C-alpha positions in Angstrom: 13.4 10.3 2.8 9.9 11.4 3.6 7.1 9.1 4.8 3.6 9.6 3.6 1.2 8.6 6.4 -1.6 8.3 3.9 0.2 5.6 1.9 2.1 3.1 4.1 3.1 -0.5 3.4 1.7 -3.0 5.8 5.2 -3.8 7.0 5.7 -0.2 7.9 2.4 0.0 9.8 3.2 -3.2 11.7 6.5 -1.7 12.8 4.9 1.6 13.8 2.1 -0.1 15.7 4.6 -2.4 17.5 6.8 0.4 18.6 4.0 2.7 19.7 1.7 0.1 21.3 4.2 -2.0 23.2 2.6 -5.1 21.6 3.9 -7.2 18.8 2.0 -6.4 15.6 3.0 -8.4 12.5 2.3 -7.9 8.8 0.3 -11.1 8.9 -1.9 -9.7 11.6 -2.5 -6.7 9.4 -3.3 -8.9 6.4 -6.0 -10.6 8.5 -7.3 -7.1 9.5 -7.5 -6.2 5.8 -9.4 -9.4 5.2 -11.8 -8.4 8.0 -12.5 -5.1 6.3 -9.7 -2.6 6.9 -9.6 -0.6 3.6 -6.4 -1.1 1.6 -5.5 0.9 -1.5 -5.1 -0.8 -4.9 -1.3 -0.4 -4.6 -1.3 -2.4 -1.3 -0.8 0.6 1.0 -3.0 1.9 3.8 -3.7 5.3 5.3 -2.5 5.2 9.0 -5.3 7.6 9.9 -7.8 5.1 8.4 -6.1 2.3 10.3 -6.4 4.2 13.6 -10.0 5.0 13.0 -10.9 1.4 11.9 -9.1 -0.1 14.9 -10.8 2.4 17.3 -14.2 1.5 15.9 -13.5 -2.2 16.2 -12.4 -1.8 19.9 -15.5 0.3 20.6 -17.8 -2.4 19.2 -15.9 -5.1 21.2 -16.4 -3.4 24.5 -20.0 -2.2 24.0 -22.6 -4.7 25.1 -24.6 -6.2 22.3 -28.4 -5.9 22.2 -28.7 -9.7 22.7 -26.6 -9.5 25.9 -28.8 -6.7 27.3 -32.1 -8.2 26.4 -32.5 -5.9 23.4 -32.2 -2.6 25.4 -29.2 -0.4 24.7 
């Protein structure tokens, strides 16, 4: 059985992220992430590379100070 990393079910992504991150990741958490903007294909699958890039971008924005917090200077 081969796995296509460009077309994974949310349950499979949750298991993969849980095992590799050391944190519990659930399918419901991923559904919330999809609702927040993570691209999902029409068949309900996601590309793990897109997931990784999307999560990385979200983390980068979370740790970067906002313009309002720095008085408008970045």
